[in-house]
N, CA, C and O atoms as a GROMACS GRO file, in nm:
protein
  476
    1SER      N    1  -9.166  -1.216   0.288
    1SER     CA    2  -9.158  -1.183   0.148
    1SER      C    3  -9.040  -1.260   0.087
    1SER      O    4  -8.937  -1.276   0.152
    2SER      N    5  -9.054  -1.304  -0.034
    2SER     CA    6  -8.945  -1.374  -0.102
    2SER      C    7  -8.945  -1.334  -0.249
    2SER      O    8  -9.046  -1.292  -0.304
    3VAL      N    9  -8.829  -1.350  -0.312
    3VAL     CA   10  -8.814  -1.318  -0.453
    3VAL      C   11  -8.740  -1.432  -0.522
    3VAL      O   12  -8.668  -1.508  -0.458
    4LYS      N   13  -8.757  -1.443  -0.651
    4LYS     CA   14  -8.685  -1.540  -0.732
    4LYS      C   15  -8.552  -1.478  -0.773
    4LYS      O   16  -8.546  -1.362  -0.814
    5VAL      N   17  -8.447  -1.557  -0.762
    5VAL     CA   18  -8.315  -1.511  -0.802
    5VAL      C   19  -8.302  -1.526  -0.954
    5VAL      O   20  -8.336  -1.630  -1.010
    6VAL      N   21  -8.255  -1.420  -1.019
    6VAL     CA   22  -8.230  -1.420  -1.163
    6VAL      C   23  -8.087  -1.374  -1.186
    6VAL      O   24  -8.047  -1.268  -1.138
    7ASN      N   25  -8.010  -1.455  -1.260
    7ASN     CA   26  -7.868  -1.422  -1.286
    7ASN      C   27  -7.791  -1.399  -1.157
    7ASN      O   28  -7.703  -1.313  -1.151
    8GLY      N   29  -7.825  -1.476  -1.051
    8GLY     CA   30  -7.754  -1.468  -0.925
    8GLY      C   31  -7.798  -1.354  -0.834
    8GLY      O   32  -7.739  -1.334  -0.727
    9ARG      N   33  -7.901  -1.280  -0.874
    9ARG     CA   34  -7.945  -1.165  -0.794
    9ARG      C   35  -8.094  -1.174  -0.765
    9ARG      O   36  -8.172  -1.215  -0.850
   10GLY      N   37  -8.131  -1.133  -0.644
   10GLY     CA   38  -8.272  -1.123  -0.606
   10GLY      C   39  -8.301  -0.979  -0.569
   10GLY      O   40  -8.228  -0.919  -0.491
   11ALA      N   41  -8.408  -0.923  -0.624
   11ALA     CA   42  -8.442  -0.783  -0.599
   11ALA      C   43  -8.578  -0.774  -0.531
   11ALA      O   44  -8.680  -0.807  -0.590
   12PHE      N   45  -8.576  -0.729  -0.408
   12PHE     CA   46  -8.702  -0.706  -0.335
   12PHE      C   47  -8.756  -0.570  -0.376
   12PHE      O   48  -8.680  -0.474  -0.392
   13THR      N   49  -8.887  -0.562  -0.392
   13THR     CA   50  -8.948  -0.434  -0.432
   13THR      C   51  -9.058  -0.388  -0.338
   13THR      O   52  -9.110  -0.277  -0.353
   14ASP      N   53  -9.096  -0.473  -0.240
   14ASP     CA   54  -9.210  -0.437  -0.156
   14ASP      C   55  -9.181  -0.439  -0.006
   14ASP      O   56  -9.275  -0.441   0.074
   15LEU      N   57  -9.055  -0.438   0.033
   15LEU     CA   58  -9.024  -0.439   0.176
   15LEU      C   59  -9.050  -0.302   0.237
   15LEU      O   60  -9.023  -0.199   0.174
   16ALA      N   61  -9.104  -0.300   0.357
   16ALA     CA   62  -9.129  -0.176   0.430
   16ALA      C   63  -9.124  -0.206   0.579
   16ALA      O   64  -9.138  -0.322   0.619
   17ILE      N   65  -9.105  -0.104   0.659
   17ILE     CA   66  -9.102  -0.120   0.804
   17ILE      C   67  -9.177  -0.002   0.865
   17ILE      O   68  -9.171   0.109   0.812
   18ASP      N   69  -9.247  -0.025   0.975
   18ASP     CA   70  -9.332   0.081   1.030
   18ASP      C   71  -9.279   0.141   1.160
   18ASP      O   72  -9.353   0.213   1.227
   19ILE      N   73  -9.156   0.113   1.197
   19ILE     CA   74  -9.100   0.170   1.320
   19ILE      C   75  -8.982   0.261   1.287
   19ILE      O   76  -8.917   0.245   1.184
   20ALA      N   77  -8.957   0.355   1.374
   20ALA     CA   78  -8.838   0.438   1.362
   20ALA      C   79  -8.734   0.383   1.458
   20ALA      O   80  -8.766   0.352   1.573
   21GLY      N   81  -8.613   0.371   1.413
   21GLY     CA   82  -8.506   0.318   1.496
   21GLY      C   83  -8.427   0.212   1.421
   21GLY      O   84  -8.416   0.218   1.298
   22TRP      N   85  -8.373   0.117   1.494
   22TRP     CA   86  -8.292   0.011   1.433
   22TRP      C   87  -8.373  -0.116   1.417
   22TRP      O   88  -8.456  -0.149   1.501
   23ALA      N   89  -8.348  -0.186   1.307
   23ALA     CA   90  -8.412  -0.314   1.281
   23ALA      C   91  -8.312  -0.405   1.213
   23ALA      O   92  -8.217  -0.357   1.150
   24THR      N   93  -8.332  -0.536   1.224
   24THR     CA   94  -8.247  -0.632   1.157
   24THR      C   95  -8.331  -0.709   1.056
   24THR      O   96  -8.437  -0.763   1.090
   25ILE      N   97  -8.284  -0.714   0.934
   25ILE     CA   98  -8.350  -0.792   0.830
   25ILE      C   99  -8.266  -0.918   0.808
   25ILE      O  100  -8.145  -0.911   0.792
   26ALA      N  101  -8.333  -1.032   0.809
   26ALA     CA  102  -8.265  -1.160   0.786
   26ALA      C  103  -8.303  -1.212   0.648
   26ALA      O  104  -8.421  -1.216   0.613
   27PHE      N  105  -8.204  -1.251   0.571
   27PHE     CA  106  -8.225  -1.311   0.439
   27PHE      C  107  -8.180  -1.456   0.449
   27PHE      O  108  -8.074  -1.485   0.504
   28SER      N  109  -8.261  -1.547   0.395
   28SER     CA  110  -8.224  -1.688   0.403
   28SER      C  111  -8.274  -1.765   0.281
   28SER      O  112  -8.369  -1.725   0.214
   29SER      N  113  -8.208  -1.876   0.256
   29SER     CA  114  -8.246  -1.968   0.150
   29SER      C  115  -8.193  -2.105   0.190
   29SER      O  116  -8.080  -2.115   0.238
   30PRO      N  117  -8.272  -2.210   0.172
   30PRO     CA  118  -8.228  -2.343   0.215
   30PRO      C  119  -8.092  -2.381   0.154
   30PRO      O  120  -8.070  -2.366   0.034
   31GLY      N  121  -8.002  -2.430   0.239
   31GLY     CA  122  -7.871  -2.476   0.196
   31GLY      C  123  -7.767  -2.368   0.176
   31GLY      O  124  -7.654  -2.398   0.137
   32ILE      N  125  -7.803  -2.241   0.201
   32ILE     CA  126  -7.710  -2.130   0.184
   32ILE      C  127  -7.700  -2.055   0.317
   32ILE      O  128  -7.799  -2.039   0.387
   33ALA      N  129  -7.578  -2.011   0.352
   33ALA     CA  130  -7.558  -1.938   0.477
   33ALA      C  131  -7.647  -1.813   0.479
   33ALA      O  132  -7.651  -1.739   0.380
   34PRO      N  133  -7.718  -1.787   0.591
   34PRO     CA  134  -7.807  -1.670   0.598
   34PRO      C  135  -7.729  -1.540   0.609
   34PRO      O  136  -7.609  -1.539   0.638
   35LEU      N  137  -7.799  -1.432   0.586
   35LEU     CA  138  -7.742  -1.298   0.595
   35LEU      C  139  -7.832  -1.215   0.683
   35LEU      O  140  -7.954  -1.216   0.666
   36LYS      N  141  -7.773  -1.140   0.778
   36LYS     CA  142  -7.848  -1.047   0.862
   36LYS      C  143  -7.792  -0.908   0.839
   36LYS      O  144  -7.671  -0.888   0.841
   37VAL      N  145  -7.881  -0.812   0.818
   37VAL     CA  146  -7.841  -0.674   0.791
   37VAL      C  147  -7.914  -0.582   0.887
   37VAL      O  148  -8.036  -0.587   0.898
   38ASN      N  149  -7.837  -0.496   0.957
   38ASN     CA  150  -7.897  -0.395   1.045
   38ASN      C  151  -7.925  -0.270   0.964
   38ASN      O  152  -7.839  -0.223   0.888
   39ILE      N  153  -8.046  -0.216   0.979
   39ILE     CA  154  -8.081  -0.093   0.909
   39ILE      C  155  -8.134   0.008   1.009
   39ILE      O  156  -8.187  -0.028   1.114
   40SER      N  157  -8.119   0.134   0.974
   40SER     CA  158  -8.173   0.242   1.054
   40SER      C  159  -8.291   0.301   0.979
   40SER      O  160  -8.279   0.334   0.860
   41THR      N  161  -8.404   0.315   1.046
   41THR     CA  162  -8.521   0.376   0.984
   41THR      C  163  -8.552   0.507   1.054
   41THR      O  164  -8.523   0.523   1.173
   42PHE      N  165  -8.610   0.597   0.982
   42PHE     CA  166  -8.637   0.731   1.033
   42PHE      C  167  -8.787   0.757   1.038
   42PHE      O  168  -8.865   0.690   0.971
   43VAL      N  169  -8.825   0.856   1.118
   43VAL     CA  170  -8.966   0.897   1.125
   43VAL      C  171  -9.001   0.959   0.990
   43VAL      O  172  -8.924   1.037   0.934
   44GLY      N  173  -9.119   0.924   0.939
   44GLY     CA  174  -9.163   0.974   0.809
   44GLY      C  175  -9.236   1.107   0.820
   44GLY      O  176  -9.238   1.171   0.925
   45ALA      N  177  -9.296   1.145   0.710
   45ALA     CA  178  -9.370   1.271   0.701
   45ALA      C  179  -9.500   1.262   0.782
   45ALA      O  180  -9.555   1.154   0.799
   46PRO      N  181  -9.550   1.376   0.830
   46PRO     CA  182  -9.677   1.375   0.903
   46PRO      C  183  -9.789   1.315   0.818
   46PRO      O  184  -9.802   1.347   0.700
   47ARG      N  185  -9.869   1.228   0.881
   47ARG     CA  186  -9.976   1.160   0.807
   47ARG      C  187 -10.108   1.159   0.882
   47ARG      O  188 -10.214   1.161   0.820
   48ALA      N  189 -10.103   1.156   1.016
   48ALA     CA  190 -10.226   1.141   1.093
   48ALA      C  191 -10.211   1.208   1.230
   48ALA      O  192 -10.101   1.242   1.272
   49LEU      N  193 -10.324   1.224   1.296
   49LEU     CA  194 -10.324   1.272   1.434
   49LEU      C  195 -10.357   1.154   1.524
   49LEU      O  196 -10.437   1.067   1.488
   50GLY      N  197 -10.296   1.151   1.640
   50GLY     CA  198 -10.325   1.047   1.738
   50GLY      C  199 -10.358   1.111   1.872
   50GLY      O  200 -10.308   1.220   1.904
   51LEU      N  201 -10.441   1.046   1.951
   51LEU     CA  202 -10.480   1.096   2.082
   51LEU      C  203 -10.379   1.050   2.186
   51LEU      O  204 -10.357   0.930   2.202
   52ARG      N  205 -10.318   1.144   2.257
   52ARG     CA  206 -10.222   1.111   2.364
   52ARG      C  207 -10.292   1.100   2.498
   52ARG      O  208 -10.260   1.013   2.578
   53SER      N  209 -10.388   1.188   2.521
   53SER     CA  210 -10.470   1.179   2.642
   53SER      C  211 -10.606   1.242   2.612
   53SER      O  212 -10.615   1.341   2.539
   54ASP      N  213 -10.709   1.184   2.669
   54ASP     CA  214 -10.845   1.227   2.645
   54ASP      C  215 -10.885   1.335   2.746
   54ASP      O  216 -10.826   1.347   2.853
   55ALA      N  217 -10.986   1.414   2.710
   55ALA     CA  218 -11.039   1.515   2.801
   55ALA      C  219 -11.113   1.445   2.915
   55ALA      O  220 -11.172   1.339   2.897
   56ALA      N  221 -11.108   1.506   3.032
   56ALA     CA  222 -11.179   1.449   3.148
   56ALA      C  223 -11.229   1.561   3.237
   56ALA      O  224 -11.179   1.674   3.233
   57LEU      N  225 -11.327   1.528   3.318
   57LEU     CA  226 -11.388   1.622   3.412
   57LEU      C  227 -11.432   1.751   3.343
   57LEU      O  228 -11.382   1.859   3.372
   58ALA      N  229 -11.528   1.735   3.252
   58ALA     CA  230 -11.579   1.850   3.176
   58ALA      C  231 -11.705   1.904   3.241
   58ALA      O  232 -11.803   1.832   3.260
   59PHE      N  233 -11.702   2.034   3.275
   59PHE     CA  234 -11.817   2.103   3.330
   59PHE      C  235 -11.848   2.221   3.239
   59PHE      O  236 -11.755   2.287   3.192
   60GLY      N  237 -11.975   2.250   3.214
   60GLY     CA  238 -12.016   2.357   3.124
   60GLY      C  239 -11.952   2.490   3.159
   60GLY      O  240 -11.959   2.535   3.273
   61GLY      N  241 -11.890   2.556   3.060
   61GLY     CA  242 -11.832   2.689   3.075
   61GLY      C  243 -11.699   2.694   3.147
   61GLY      O  244 -11.644   2.803   3.166
   62ILE      N  245 -11.644   2.580   3.187
   62ILE     CA  246 -11.517   2.575   3.259
   62ILE      C  247 -11.421   2.487   3.179
   62ILE      O  248 -11.461   2.385   3.123
   63ALA      N  249 -11.295   2.527   3.174
   63ALA     CA  250 -11.194   2.446   3.103
   63ALA      C  251 -11.191   2.305   3.161
   63ALA      O  252 -11.202   2.287   3.282
   64PHE      N  253 -11.176   2.206   3.073
   64PHE     CA  254 -11.167   2.067   3.117
   64PHE      C  255 -11.054   2.054   3.219
   64PHE      O  256 -10.947   2.112   3.200
   65ALA      N  257 -11.075   1.978   3.324
   65ALA     CA  258 -10.971   1.957   3.426
   65ALA      C  259 -10.851   1.886   3.363
   65ALA      O  260 -10.736   1.919   3.393
   66THR      N  261 -10.877   1.789   3.277
   66THR     CA  262 -10.771   1.723   3.201
   66THR      C  263 -10.793   1.757   3.055
   66THR      O  264 -10.892   1.716   2.995
   67GLN      N  265 -10.700   1.832   2.997
   67GLN     CA  266 -10.712   1.875   2.859
   67GLN      C  267 -10.672   1.762   2.763
   67GLN      O  268 -10.579   1.687   2.792
   68PRO      N  269 -10.741   1.751   2.648
   68PRO     CA  270 -10.701   1.651   2.550
   68PRO      C  271 -10.565   1.687   2.490
   68PRO      O  272 -10.533   1.805   2.475
   69ARG      N  273 -10.487   1.586   2.457
   69ARG     CA  274 -10.356   1.606   2.395
   69ARG      C  275 -10.349   1.519   2.271
   69ARG      O  276 -10.384   1.401   2.275
   70VAL      N  277 -10.304   1.578   2.162
   70VAL     CA  278 -10.290   1.504   2.037
   70VAL      C  279 -10.145   1.504   1.992
   70VAL      O  280 -10.064   1.584   2.040
   71ALA      N  281 -10.112   1.415   1.901
   71ALA     CA  282  -9.977   1.406   1.847
   71ALA      C  283  -9.985   1.387   1.695
   71ALA      O  284 -10.080   1.329   1.644
   72VAL      N  285  -9.884   1.439   1.625
   72VAL     CA  286  -9.873   1.419   1.481
   72VAL      C  287  -9.793   1.290   1.460
   72VAL      O  288  -9.684   1.273   1.515
   73LEU      N  289  -9.848   1.200   1.379
   73LEU     CA  290  -9.787   1.069   1.357
   73LEU      C  291  -9.752   1.049   1.210
   73LEU      O  292  -9.815   1.108   1.122
   74ASP      N  293  -9.652   0.966   1.185
   74ASP     CA  294  -9.619   0.930   1.048
   74ASP      C  295  -9.700   0.806   1.007
   74ASP      O  296  -9.783   0.759   1.084
   75ARG      N  297  -9.675   0.755   0.889
   75ARG     CA  298  -9.751   0.641   0.837
   75ARG      C  299  -9.741   0.518   0.927
   75ARG      O  300  -9.834   0.437   0.932
   76GLY      N  301  -9.630   0.502   0.999
   76GLY     CA  302  -9.611   0.388   1.088
   76GLY      C  303  -9.659   0.412   1.230
   76GLY      O  304  -9.644   0.324   1.315
   77GLY      N  305  -9.717   0.528   1.258
   77GLY     CA  306  -9.766   0.558   1.392
   77GLY      C  307  -9.660   0.616   1.484
   77GLY      O  308  -9.681   0.624   1.605
   78ASN      N  309  -9.545   0.656   1.429
   78ASN     CA  310  -9.437   0.716   1.508
   78ASN      C  311  -9.462   0.865   1.526
   78ASN      O  312  -9.511   0.932   1.434
   79LEU      N  313  -9.429   0.917   1.643
   79LEU     CA  314  -9.441   1.060   1.671
   79LEU      C  315  -9.347   1.138   1.580
   79LEU      O  316  -9.229   1.106   1.572
   80VAL      N  317  -9.398   1.241   1.513
   80VAL     CA  318  -9.317   1.330   1.430
   80VAL      C  319  -9.272   1.445   1.520
   80VAL      O  320  -9.328   1.554   1.515
   81ALA      N  321  -9.170   1.418   1.601
   81ALA     CA  322  -9.125   1.514   1.704
   81ALA      C  323  -9.065   1.640   1.644
   81ALA      O  324  -9.055   1.741   1.714
   82SER      N  325  -9.024   1.638   1.518
   82SER     CA  326  -8.966   1.757   1.456
   82SER      C  327  -9.073   1.858   1.414
   82SER      O  328  -9.039   1.969   1.374
   83ASP      N  329  -9.200   1.822   1.422
   83ASP     CA  330  -9.309   1.911   1.381
   83ASP      C  331  -9.339   2.011   1.492
   83ASP      O  332  -9.381   1.973   1.601
   84ALA      N  333  -9.316   2.137   1.462
   84ALA     CA  334  -9.345   2.242   1.560
   84ALA      C  335  -9.433   2.351   1.500
   84ALA      O  336  -9.449   2.458   1.560
   85ALA      N  337  -9.492   2.325   1.383
   85ALA     CA  338  -9.569   2.427   1.316
   85ALA      C  339  -9.713   2.386   1.288
   85ALA      O  340  -9.796   2.473   1.257
   86THR      N  341  -9.745   2.260   1.296
   86THR     CA  342  -9.880   2.215   1.265
   86THR      C  343  -9.980   2.276   1.361
   86THR      O  344  -9.956   2.282   1.482
   87ARG      N  345 -10.093   2.321   1.306
   87ARG     CA  346 -10.202   2.372   1.389
   87ARG      C  347 -10.316   2.273   1.381
   87ARG      O  348 -10.355   2.230   1.272
   88VAL      N  349 -10.369   2.236   1.495
   88VAL     CA  350 -10.478   2.140   1.504
   88VAL      C  351 -10.601   2.210   1.560
   88VAL      O  352 -10.593   2.280   1.661
   89ALA      N  353 -10.713   2.192   1.494
   89ALA     CA  354 -10.839   2.253   1.539
   89ALA      C  355 -10.921   2.149   1.613
   89ALA      O  356 -10.923   2.032   1.575
   90ALA      N  357 -10.989   2.191   1.718
   90ALA     CA  358 -11.082   2.106   1.791
   90ALA      C  359 -11.223   2.154   1.759
   90ALA      O  360 -11.249   2.275   1.760
   91SER      N  361 -11.312   2.062   1.732
   91SER     CA  362 -11.451   2.100   1.706
   91SER      C  363 -11.542   1.989   1.754
   91SER      O  364 -11.500   1.874   1.769
   92LEU      N  365 -11.666   2.024   1.777
   92LEU     CA  366 -11.766   1.925   1.817
   92LEU      C  367 -11.847   1.885   1.695
   92LEU      O  368 -11.870   1.966   1.605
   93LEU      N  369 -11.889   1.761   1.691
   93LEU     CA  370 -11.967   1.714   1.578
   93LEU      C  371 -12.113   1.759   1.586
   93LEU      O  372 -12.186   1.749   1.487
   94ASP      N  373 -12.156   1.807   1.702
   94ASP     CA  374 -12.292   1.859   1.718
   94ASP      C  375 -12.287   2.010   1.695
   94ASP      O  376 -12.235   2.083   1.779
   95PRO      N  377 -12.341   2.059   1.582
   95PRO     CA  378 -12.330   2.202   1.550
   95PRO      C  379 -12.407   2.293   1.645
   95PRO      O  380 -12.388   2.415   1.641
   96SER      N  381 -12.492   2.239   1.730
   96SER     CA  382 -12.567   2.324   1.822
   96SER      C  383 -12.487   2.358   1.948
   96SER      O  384 -12.532   2.437   2.031
   97ILE      N  385 -12.368   2.298   1.963
   97ILE     CA  386 -12.282   2.323   2.080
   97ILE      C  387 -12.154   2.387   2.031
   97ILE      O  388 -12.098   2.344   1.930
   98SER      N  389 -12.105   2.491   2.101
   98SER     CA  390 -11.979   2.555   2.061
   98SER      C  391 -11.867   2.510   2.153
   98SER      O  392 -11.889   2.479   2.270
   99LEU      N  393 -11.747   2.506   2.099
   99LEU     CA  394 -11.627   2.465   2.173
   99LEU      C  395 -11.527   2.579   2.164
   99LEU      O  396 -11.496   2.625   2.054
  100MET      N  397 -11.474   2.625   2.278
  100MET     CA  398 -11.376   2.732   2.280
  100MET      C  399 -11.263   2.698   2.374
  100MET      O  400 -11.279   2.623   2.470
  101ASP      N  401 -11.149   2.757   2.345
  101ASP     CA  402 -11.036   2.755   2.436
  101ASP      C  403 -11.065   2.869   2.534
  101ASP      O  404 -11.062   2.986   2.494
  102VAL      N  405 -11.092   2.838   2.660
  102VAL     CA  406 -11.132   2.937   2.758
  102VAL      C  407 -11.027   3.048   2.773
  102VAL      O  408 -11.062   3.165   2.787
  103ALA      N  409 -10.899   3.011   2.768
  103ALA     CA  410 -10.793   3.110   2.787
  103ALA      C  411 -10.773   3.197   2.664
  103ALA      O  412 -10.756   3.318   2.678
  104ALA      N  413 -10.774   3.138   2.544
  104ALA     CA  414 -10.741   3.213   2.424
  104ALA      C  415 -10.863   3.252   2.341
  104ALA      O  416 -10.851   3.336   2.252
  105GLY      N  417 -10.978   3.193   2.368
  105GLY     CA  418 -11.097   3.223   2.290
  105GLY      C  419 -11.096   3.162   2.151
  105GLY      O  420 -11.170   3.209   2.064
  106THR      N  421 -11.016   3.060   2.128
  106THR     CA  422 -11.004   2.997   1.997
  106THR      C  423 -10.991   2.846   2.013
  106THR      O  424 -10.937   2.800   2.114
  107PRO      N  425 -11.038   2.768   1.916
  107PRO     CA  426 -11.023   2.623   1.925
  107PRO      C  427 -10.893   2.572   1.864
  107PRO      O  428 -10.880   2.451   1.843
  108TRP      N  429 -10.796   2.661   1.836
  108TRP     CA  430 -10.670   2.619   1.772
  108TRP      C  431 -10.561   2.592   1.874
  108TRP      O  432 -10.555   2.656   1.978
  109GLU      N  433 -10.476   2.496   1.843
  109GLU     CA  434 -10.359   2.465   1.924
  109GLU      C  435 -10.242   2.448   1.829
  109GLU      O  436 -10.252   2.370   1.734
  110THR      N  437 -10.131   2.519   1.851
  110THR     CA  438 -10.010   2.500   1.771
  110THR      C  439  -9.925   2.398   1.842
  110THR      O  440  -9.899   2.409   1.962
  111LEU      N  441  -9.880   2.297   1.767
  111LEU     CA  442  -9.803   2.189   1.828
  111LEU      C  443  -9.656   2.224   1.841
  111LEU      O  444  -9.603   2.301   1.761
  112ALA      N  445  -9.592   2.169   1.942
  112ALA     CA  446  -9.448   2.181   1.962
  112ALA      C  447  -9.392   2.040   1.972
  112ALA      O  448  -9.446   1.957   2.045
  113ASP      N  449  -9.285   2.012   1.901
  113ASP     CA  450  -9.224   1.879   1.901
  113ASP      C  451  -9.324   1.771   1.863
  113ASP      O  452  -9.317   1.660   1.915
  114GLY      N  453  -9.417   1.802   1.774
  114GLY     CA  454  -9.511   1.704   1.723
  114GLY      C  455  -9.628   1.672   1.812
  114GLY      O  456  -9.712   1.589   1.775
  115ALA      N  457  -9.638   1.734   1.929
  115ALA     CA  458  -9.746   1.700   2.021
  115ALA      C  459  -9.800   1.825   2.090
  115ALA      O  460  -9.727   1.921   2.113
  116SER      N  461  -9.928   1.821   2.123
  116SER     CA  462  -9.987   1.932   2.198
  116SER      C  463  -9.949   1.918   2.344
  116SER      O  464  -9.921   1.808   2.392
  117SER      N  465  -9.950   2.030   2.413
  117SER     CA  466  -9.914   2.027   2.554
  117SER      C  467 -10.038   2.041   2.641
  117SER      O  468 -10.138   2.101   2.600
  118ALA      N  469 -10.030   1.985   2.758
  118ALA     CA  470 -10.142   2.000   2.852
  118ALA      C  471 -10.133   2.140   2.910
  118ALA      O  472 -10.024   2.188   2.941
  119ARG      N  473 -10.248   2.203   2.925
  119ARG     CA  474 -10.246   2.337   2.986
  119ARG      C  475 -10.296   2.330   3.126
  119ARG      O  476 -10.303   2.431   3.195
   0.00000   0.00000   0.00000
């Protein structure tokens, strides 16, 4: 991204970064000494769910041997680890089949630290 300098100043309006942590932004222009700036970025607000591990070894009427695990992600795909209140529902797209949590009798999972836990 680049901007035109006006009255000795250049104003960027569309810069964004999709990672949480530290990043270095380099500014340069031909014939002028470059500038590097370190910035700290933070995890954003919850935006999407991501799959951490898929279900495996599914037998009718028995809890999956490997339970699916999901995570709450921000716009950049970073784990929102501070989220401990989001409830995620599991459902099947085929309405003729029902899905239940064998232990609790419900398809709901409350997340802790932004991610579901394996049971």
